[in-house]
N, C-alpha and C positions, 0 to 999 in steps of 0.2 A: 799487591793491591787489587788486581783483576779478580783474584779468587775471593777476596773480601767483598767486592762489589756483587759478585754472583751469589755468594752464600749468605750475605747479610739480610736478604729480603728487600734490599734497596732497588733491585733490578725490576724491570717492567714485567707485569703479569698479563698475558694476552687476554685471558678470560675476563679479568677486571676491566680492561680497556674496552673490550667488546660490550660488556654489560653497560658501562658508562655511556657508550655510543648508541645504546638502545637496540642492539641486535636481538631479534626474537624469531620465533618459529615462523616458517613460511617465507622468509625474506630471500631476496636475490642479492648476494654479496659477491663482489669481485675484489681480489687483492692484486694490485699492480706491484710487480717486483716482489713476488711472493717468497723467493728464496726457498728454503727447505720446508716451509709451511708453518712457521711459528704462529701465525694468526689463522691460517686456512683450516687446520684441524679443529681448533676450538670453535671457529665460526660455523663449520659444518655441523658440529654438535648442537650449537645454539639454534640454527635454522631448521634442523631436523629433516625428515624425509620429504616434507612438503616444500622445503626450500632448496636453494641451489647455491653453490659456491664455485666461482671460476677463479682458478689460480693462474696468473699470467707472469711469465718471466722470459727473459731473452736467453737464459742459460738452460740448455737441455738437462744437464745433470741435476739442477735444482728441481725441475719439473718431475724428473724420474723419482727423486726422493719423496716429493709430495705424493705421487701416485702410489709409491710403495707404502708410505705411512697410512694413506687412505685404505689400502688393502688390509694392512695389519689391524687397523681400527674398525674394519668392516663398514666404512663410510662410502655409500654409493651416490652421494649427492655432490661430489666434487668432480669438476672437469679441469684438466690442465691444458693450457694454451701457450704455445710459444709465440711471443709477440714483442715487437719493438715499440715501446710506448711514446717515442718521440716522433714517429712518423704519423701522418694523418690517418686516423682511425686504426692506429696500431694495436689496439686491444682486440679488434675484430668483432666487437660487440655492437649491437644496434643502439641508436640514440635512445636515451632514457630507459635502458634495460634495468639498471641496478637500483636497489633500495639503499645500498651502501657501497661506496668505493673506499678501500683501505690503501693508504699510502704510508708505509711505515719505514722510516730510515732509508729512503731511496732517492730523495730529491737531490742529495749531494752528488749522485752518480751521473747526472745528466742535466738537461735543461729543465729546471723546475716549472717554468711557464708552459712548456709543451706538455709535460706530464699532467699538470693541473688542468690544462685545456682539455686533454683527453678525458680526465676524470669528470670535468664539467659536462662534457658531451654525453657521457655514458650514464650519469646519474639521473634519476627521475626528477623533473622540475618540481620545485616547492617541497615535495614530501621526501625525496631522496636525500641522502647525506653523504658527504665526503669527510672521512676521518683521516687526519694527517698527524702522524707521530714522528717527531724528529729529535735528534740529539741536541741537548742544551749546548751552549757555546762555552763549555768548560773542558779543560784538558784532563782527560782520564786515559788509562792505558787500553781502553777498548773503543771500538768505533773509529770513524774517520778522524783525521786531524782537525783541530779547531778551525783552521783556515778553510777546510773543505765543507764544513757544516753550514746549513742554511739557517740564516737568522729569521726570527719571527717577522721582521719587517719585510724581508725579501719574499717570504711565504705569503704574507698578507697582500703584497702588491701583485704577485702572480695570481692569487685567488680572485682579487678584484677584476683583473683583466680577463679572467675566465668566467665571469658572471657568478662567482661564488660569494655568498654572504656569510659572514661569521655568526654562528649561533652561540658558541661558548668555547672556552679554553680551560684547560686544567693541566696539572702536573702529575702524570701517571707514575713517575719514578723520580728519584733524585737527579737522574741523568737525561730526562726527556721532557719535552713539552708536547701537548696534544691540542689540536684545534678541530672543531666540528663545524662544517659548512653545509649550507643548503644551496641548491642551484636556483637562482632567482628567475622569474619569468620576465622575459624582455617585453616591454610595452611597445606597441606600434604594430 
């Protein structure tokens, strides 16, 4: 069945997700928990030489793979950063640096509220976006177990506590859901 999922065109396409999220030339994009660069490489192509993509992961081998893929693709607009996203300022980025923060299939690995809080800190107020892509709560032979997956309700509660406002939601594949948030400006 896993082979069918991957071959049937039902699996997620990072270029389509990034296009749907509004990624364009010149943007600053950061991918929290980037893994081997599934979204990083396409994002770097979208933002072009005037833009910047920061790939953050706690695992050094994943970052090495991203760096190698960037060299192969001749992409000089990617920086890799080893960071722990659940510690305060774990991304090591300044407040409001990013036009887009990508959180793709990572919330089940740690504390979703802490990761969302860091995304909310890093994204530009009002104009920046936080893209969250997570596994649907269905049992399939790939991805984490259903019990480990993050429900949309848990995600929305964490986003609210991080001052993130839902802009839209969609289904980028049969097996995923996606939410796009903006960071609200706090009054007072």
